C-alpha positions as CSV (number, residue, x, y, z in Angstrom):
1,M,-35.5,2.4,14.0
2,P,-38.2,3.8,11.8
3,I,-38.2,6.0,8.7
4,H,-40.4,9.1,9.3
5,R,-42.5,11.0,6.7
6,S,-40.0,13.8,6.7
7,E,-37.2,11.4,5.7
8,V,-39.3,10.0,2.9
9,G,-39.9,13.6,1.7
10,L,-36.1,14.2,1.6
11,L,-35.5,10.9,-0.1
12,F,-37.4,12.3,-3.1
13,K,-34.8,15.0,-3.4
14,L,-31.8,12.8,-2.8
15,A,-32.9,10.0,-5.2
16,G,-33.7,12.7,-7.9
17,E,-30.1,14.0,-7.7
18,M,-28.5,10.5,-8.0
19,R,-27.2,9.4,-11.4
20,R,-28.6,6.0,-10.8
21,A,-30.9,4.4,-8.2
22,E,-30.7,0.7,-8.5
23,S,-29.1,-0.8,-5.4
24,V,-29.4,0.2,-1.7
25,M,-28.0,-1.2,1.5
26,T,-29.7,-0.2,4.8
27,F,-27.9,-0.5,8.1
28,G,-30.5,-2.1,10.2
29,T,-34.1,-3.0,9.1
30,Q,-36.4,0.1,9.3
31,S,-40.1,0.4,9.1
32,V,-41.8,3.4,7.5
33,L,-44.2,5.2,9.8
34,A,-46.8,5.7,7.1
35,P,-49.1,3.3,5.3
36,F,-48.6,2.3,1.6
37,G,-51.4,4.5,0.4
38,E,-50.0,7.6,2.0
39,V,-46.5,6.9,0.6
40,A,-48.0,6.4,-2.9
41,Q,-49.8,9.8,-2.5
42,M,-46.4,11.4,-1.8
43,F,-45.3,10.3,-5.3
44,F,-48.6,11.4,-6.9
45,R,-48.4,14.9,-5.5
46,R,-45.0,15.3,-7.1
47,G,-46.2,14.1,-10.4
48,L,-44.2,10.8,-10.1
49,T,-45.3,7.2,-10.5
50,P,-43.8,4.8,-8.0
51,S,-42.6,1.4,-9.1
52,A,-45.4,-1.2,-8.7
53,L,-45.6,-3.7,-5.9
54,D,-47.6,-6.9,-6.4
55,A,-50.2,-7.7,-3.7
56,D,-48.2,-10.6,-2.2
57,A,-45.2,-8.4,-1.8
58,L,-47.2,-5.6,-0.2
59,R,-48.7,-8.1,2.3
60,R,-45.1,-9.3,3.1
61,Y,-43.8,-5.8,3.7
62,E,-46.7,-4.3,5.6
63,R,-45.6,-4.7,9.2
64,A,-48.0,-3.3,11.8
65,P,-51.1,-1.4,10.7
66,G,-50.1,1.9,9.2
67,T,-46.4,1.0,8.7
68,L,-44.4,-0.2,5.7
69,D,-41.1,-2.1,5.5
70,C,-38.2,-0.1,4.2
71,I,-37.8,-2.7,1.4
72,A,-41.2,-1.8,0.0
73,L,-40.3,1.9,0.2
74,F,-37.0,1.6,-1.7
75,R,-38.6,-0.6,-4.3
76,M,-41.2,2.1,-4.9
77,F,-38.3,4.4,-5.5
78,G,-37.0,2.0,-8.2
79,F,-34.3,0.3,-6.2
80,S,-34.4,-3.3,-7.5
81,D,-31.6,-4.5,-5.3
82,V,-32.4,-3.9,-1.6
83,V,-30.1,-5.4,1.1
84,C,-30.7,-4.9,4.8
85,A,-27.5,-5.4,6.9
86,D,-28.6,-6.4,10.3
87,L,-27.6,-8.5,13.2
88,L,-31.0,-10.2,13.4
89,P,-32.7,-12.0,10.4
90,F,-35.9,-10.0,10.1
91,H,-36.8,-11.3,6.7
92,D,-35.3,-13.1,3.7
93,E,-33.6,-10.0,2.4
94,T,-31.6,-9.6,5.6
95,Y,-27.8,-9.8,5.2
96,V,-26.9,-10.9,8.6
97,H,-23.7,-9.0,9.6
98,D,-22.3,-7.4,12.7
99,L,-21.6,-3.8,11.5
100,S,-18.8,-3.4,14.1
101,T,-16.8,-5.7,11.8
102,P,-15.7,-5.0,8.2
103,L,-18.0,-5.8,5.3
104,P,-16.6,-8.5,3.0
105,G,-15.2,-7.6,-0.4
106,D,-18.3,-8.6,-2.4
107,M,-20.2,-5.9,-0.6
108,L,-17.8,-3.1,-1.3
109,G,-18.4,-0.6,-4.1
110,R,-21.7,-2.2,-4.9
111,F,-24.5,0.1,-3.8
112,D,-25.9,3.4,-5.2
113,L,-27.2,4.3,-1.7
114,V,-26.2,3.3,1.8
115,W,-28.9,4.3,4.3
116,D,-27.9,4.2,8.0
117,G,-31.2,4.9,9.7
118,F,-30.6,5.4,13.4
119,T,-28.4,2.3,13.5
120,G,-24.8,3.4,13.6
121,Y,-24.8,4.9,17.0
122,H,-26.1,1.6,18.5
123,V,-22.9,-0.1,17.3
124,C,-20.0,-0.1,19.7
125,N,-17.5,0.5,17.0
126,P,-18.8,3.6,15.2
127,M,-15.7,4.1,13.1
128,E,-16.2,0.7,11.5
129,V,-19.8,1.6,10.7
130,L,-18.5,4.7,8.8
131,L,-15.8,2.7,7.0
132,N,-18.4,0.1,6.0
133,A,-20.7,2.9,4.7
134,A,-17.9,4.6,2.8
135,G,-16.7,1.3,1.4
136,A,-20.1,-0.2,0.4
137,V,-21.2,2.8,-1.8
138,R,-19.9,3.0,-5.4
139,E,-18.5,6.2,-6.9
140,G,-21.3,8.6,-7.6
141,G,-23.5,7.1,-5.0
142,R,-24.6,8.5,-1.7
143,V,-24.5,7.7,2.0
144,V,-27.1,8.9,4.5
145,H,-26.9,8.8,8.3
146,T,-29.8,9.8,10.5
147,L,-29.9,10.2,14.2
148,L,-32.2,11.7,16.9
149,M,-31.2,14.9,18.4
150,N,-31.1,15.9,22.1
151,L,-31.7,12.4,23.5
152,V,-28.9,11.4,25.9
153,N,-29.9,7.8,26.5
154,V,-30.2,6.6,22.9
155,G,-27.4,4.5,21.6
156,F,-23.7,4.4,22.6
157,F,-22.6,7.6,20.9
158,R,-23.8,11.1,20.0
159,I,-22.1,11.8,16.7
160,N,-21.7,15.4,15.6
161,P,-22.0,16.5,12.0
162,R,-18.5,17.9,12.2
163,F,-17.3,14.3,12.6
164,F,-19.3,13.1,9.6
165,A,-18.0,16.0,7.5
166,R,-14.4,15.4,8.5
167,F,-14.5,11.7,8.0
168,Y,-16.2,11.8,4.6
169,E,-14.1,14.6,3.1
170,E,-11.0,12.5,4.0
171,N,-12.5,9.4,2.4
172,G,-13.2,10.8,-1.1
173,F,-16.7,12.3,-0.6
174,E,-18.1,15.6,-1.7
175,D,-21.5,17.4,-1.8
176,M,-22.1,17.0,1.9
177,A,-25.2,18.4,3.5
178,V,-27.0,18.3,6.9
179,Y,-30.8,18.6,7.3
180,I,-33.0,18.9,10.4
181,L,-36.3,17.1,10.1
182,R,-39.4,16.9,12.3
183,Q,-40.5,13.3,12.8
184,G,-44.1,13.2,11.8
185,Y,-44.3,15.9,9.2
186,E,-43.4,15.4,5.5
187,S,-42.8,19.1,4.7
188,M,-40.8,20.0,7.8
189,V,-37.4,19.7,6.3
190,Y,-34.7,22.3,7.0
191,K,-31.3,22.5,5.5
192,Y,-28.2,23.7,7.4
193,E,-26.6,26.4,5.3
194,G,-23.5,27.1,7.5
195,N,-20.0,25.6,7.4
196,L,-20.3,21.9,8.5
197,H,-17.0,22.2,10.4
198,D,-18.7,24.9,12.6
199,F,-21.8,22.9,13.4
200,L,-22.9,23.3,17.0
201,C,-25.7,21.8,19.0
202,W,-29.1,23.1,17.9
203,E,-30.3,25.3,20.8
204,N,-34.0,24.9,20.2
205,G,-34.0,21.3,19.2
206,N,-36.2,18.7,20.9
207,T,-36.8,15.0,21.0
208,E,-38.9,15.1,17.8
209,D,-36.0,16.4,15.7
210,I,-34.0,14.2,13.4
211,L,-30.6,15.1,12.0
212,L,-29.8,13.7,8.6
213,F,-26.3,13.8,7.0
214,T,-25.6,12.9,3.4
215,A,-22.6,12.9,1.1
216,R,-21.7,11.8,-2.4
217,K,-18.8,9.5,-3.1
218,A,-16.6,11.3,-5.7
219,R,-13.6,9.0,-5.8
220,T,-12.3,5.8,-4.2
221,V,-9.4,6.4,-1.8
222,P,-7.6,4.3,0.8
223,P,-9.7,4.3,4.0
224,S,-8.6,7.1,6.4
225,T,-9.3,7.5,10.1
226,R,-6.3,9.6,11.0
227,F,-7.5,13.2,11.1
228,L,-8.2,16.0,13.5
229,E,-11.2,18.2,13.8
230,M,-10.9,20.8,11.0
231,P,-10.1,23.9,13.2
232,Y,-7.2,21.9,14.9
233,E,-6.1,20.5,11.5
234,V,-5.9,24.0,10.1
235,L,-4.1,25.2,13.2
236,S,-1.6,22.4,13.0
237,R,-0.9,23.2,9.3
238,A,-0.5,26.9,10.1
239,H,2.1,26.1,12.9
240,A,3.9,23.7,10.6
241,R,4.3,26.3,7.9
242,R,7.8,27.6,7.4
243,P,9.1,30.7,5.6
244,E,10.6,28.4,2.9
245,D,7.1,27.0,2.3
246,I,5.8,30.5,1.6
247,L,8.7,31.3,-0.7
248,G,8.2,28.1,-2.6
249,E,4.7,29.1,-3.6
250,L,5.9,32.4,-5.1
251,R,8.0,31.1,-8.0
252,G,7.6,33.1,-11.2
253,K,5.6,35.9,-9.4
254,R,6.3,39.5,-8.8
255,V,6.6,39.9,-5.0
256,A,6.8,42.7,-2.4
257,I,7.6,42.3,1.3
258,W,5.5,44.2,3.7
259,G,7.6,44.9,6.8
260,T,11.3,45.8,7.4
261,G,11.8,44.7,11.0
262,G,12.8,41.7,12.9
263,N,10.3,39.3,11.2
264,Y,11.9,40.0,7.8
265,V,15.4,39.8,9.2
266,D,14.8,36.4,10.9
267,N,12.8,34.7,8.2
268,F,13.4,36.2,4.7
269,R,16.7,38.2,4.6
270,E,18.9,35.1,4.0
271,P,16.9,33.6,1.1
272,L,16.5,37.0,-0.5
273,A,20.3,37.6,-0.2
274,S,20.9,34.4,-2.0
275,G,20.4,36.2,-5.3
276,D,17.9,33.6,-6.6
277,P,14.8,33.5,-4.4
278,G,12.7,32.1,-7.3
279,F,10.6,35.2,-7.8
280,E,11.0,38.8,-9.0
281,F,11.4,41.0,-5.9
282,V,10.1,44.6,-6.4
283,G,11.0,45.9,-3.0
284,F,9.6,46.5,0.4
285,V,6.5,48.4,1.5
286,D,6.0,49.8,5.0
287,N,3.5,52.0,6.9
288,D,6.3,54.0,8.5
289,P,6.9,57.1,6.5
290,A,10.4,57.4,8.0
291,R,11.4,54.1,6.3
292,C,9.9,54.9,2.9
293,G,12.1,56.4,0.2
294,G,15.2,54.6,1.5
295,T,16.7,51.2,0.9
296,L,17.1,48.0,2.9
297,D,19.7,45.4,1.9
298,G,20.0,47.2,-1.5
299,H,16.2,47.1,-2.2
300,P,13.8,50.1,-2.2
301,V,11.3,50.7,0.6
302,H,8.1,52.0,-0.9
303,P,5.0,53.5,0.8
304,V,2.0,51.1,0.9
305,A,0.3,52.9,-1.9
306,R,2.9,51.3,-4.2
307,L,0.9,48.0,-4.1
308,G,-1.9,49.7,-6.1
309,E,0.2,50.2,-9.2
310,G,-0.5,46.7,-10.7
311,D,2.9,45.1,-10.9
312,V,2.8,43.1,-7.7
313,D,1.3,39.6,-7.8
314,A,1.6,38.7,-4.1
315,V,2.8,40.2,-0.8
316,I,4.9,38.5,1.9
317,I,3.7,39.9,5.2
318,A,6.8,40.0,7.4
319,S,5.0,41.1,10.5
320,S,3.2,39.6,13.5
321,F,0.2,41.9,12.7
322,L,-0.9,39.6,9.9
323,N,-4.6,40.1,10.2
324,D,-4.4,43.9,10.5
325,I,-2.1,44.2,7.5
326,F,-4.2,42.0,5.3
327,A,-7.4,43.9,6.4
328,Q,-5.6,47.2,5.4
329,M,-4.7,45.7,2.0
330,C,-8.4,44.7,1.4
331,R,-9.5,48.3,2.3
332,Q,-6.9,50.0,0.1
333,F,-6.7,47.8,-2.9
334,P,-10.2,46.3,-3.8
335,H,-9.2,46.8,-7.4
336,R,-6.2,44.4,-7.0
337,M,-8.2,41.2,-6.3
338,E,-5.7,38.8,-7.8
339,M,-3.0,40.2,-5.5
340,L,-5.3,39.9,-2.5
341,Q,-6.2,36.3,-3.4
342,N,-2.6,35.3,-3.9
343,T,-1.6,36.8,-0.6
344,W,-4.5,35.2,1.2
345,G,-3.4,31.8,-0.3
346,L,0.0,32.2,1.3
347,Y,-1.5,32.5,4.8
348,R,-4.8,30.7,4.3
349,H,-4.3,28.3,7.2
350,H,-3.9,31.2,9.6
351,F,-6.9,33.1,8.2
352,E,-9.1,30.0,8.2
353,H,-8.2,29.2,11.8
354,V,-9.2,32.8,12.8
355,A,-12.4,32.4,10.8
356,Y,-13.3,29.1,12.6
357,K,-12.9,30.8,16.0
358,R,-15.0,33.7,15.0
359,R,-17.8,31.7,13.5
360,T,-17.9,29.3,16.4
361,V,-18.5,32.2,18.8
362,Q,-21.0,34.1,16.6
363,F,-23.2,31.4,15.1
364,R,-25.5,28.7,16.2
365,V,-27.4,26.2,14.0
366,K,-30.6,28.1,14.4
367,N,-29.0,31.1,12.6
368,N,-28.3,28.9,9.6
369,M,-31.5,27.1,9.0
370,V,-33.6,27.8,5.9
371,F,-36.8,26.2,4.9
372,N,-36.4,24.3,1.6
373,K,-39.6,25.0,-0.2
374,L,-38.6,22.4,-2.9
375,M,-39.1,19.5,-0.6
C-alpha cells in the first residue's frame, strides 16, 4: 500500500522526536504518492536538508511517474539501513519473510523505526505481526501502524486503536498516539486527544481517511498477548480486590473509616479488632447525626467534618455508596487533596471503570480531534 503526503508530513514530526534515525524496517513495500521533487520541497519548507540521493539510485526508486519508492523516502530522512519485509521480492533490499511467522533473532531489537504501512491487516495472523513489530524495534525506537478507515472489504481485520494501545502498553511501550490523516493532503493531520482505551469509530470518517498509531519502546519485556480490553481489565481487578488488599496499602498512615453499618462489620471489624491493623486508626465518620458522638467497638464516631482537621491520610469507605461518598469528600474537603488522592488510590479500579463507562457514552472521536498546526 502507498504512503500518502499526510503520512510524510507526520513522519517529519516522528523522526524529529526520535533519539536516532538510522535503521528502519517496513512491513510491505510501499510507494510514496508524491514525486521526488515534491518530497524535497517538504523538507525545504521546514528549513531542512534531506540526505542526498545519487541519480542512479533515484532512477531505481522512482516507480511509476509521480511516485517514489519508500526506500528513497526513508533515505532522504537519513535512514541508512532500510529493510522492507515482504512476501514478494520487489527489489534487492527486500527481506523476504512471511509476517505471519516470527522474525528471526538477528532482526530483533535492530531497528529505530518499524513502519507497518497498511500491511498488518492483510496478514492472517495479526498478533504475530504486532509481536514482530514490537520485537524488531530497539529501545527508544518507534513503531507505526497505518490503516484505512471505514472500508469493510480491505484486509482480513479491522484493528481498533484500543487494541494497539492495550497490546503495546503490555509490551513495554509508552508515548502512544493516534492521528487521523486525509490521504492526499500534507497538512490535514489531526491528533486524537482522548483516552486511547475509549477510542470509538469516527462518525464522520470516509474512505479517504487514514488512521495512524505510533508508540515508543521504553523497555524490553517478555512478549505478552494475554490481556483484556482495558475497561474489562479494570473491572476484573476491581472485583478481585479484597478488604485485606485495601488494608495492606494503608500501613503507616492515619486512617478513618466512613461507615458504621454492615459493610464495616463484614469486611473491616475483625482486622481492626486484632489490635494491629498496620495503621493508626483515628475513628469512624458518618453522615448520620444519631451515630456521631458515640462509640463503636471502642472507637469514636465523628461527624464527617472531622476529616477536614488535617490528621487523616486516607479514608476507608465502608459503604456500597462509594461514588456518592467520594464525591461528597471532594466537595467538602478540596483543601485536603492528599487525603483525597490516597482515598482515590484505594478504590482506583472502581473509579476508573465508572469513568470508562461514562466516557464511552459521552464522547466520540470527533469530539477529541484537534488540528496540529505544527505539522
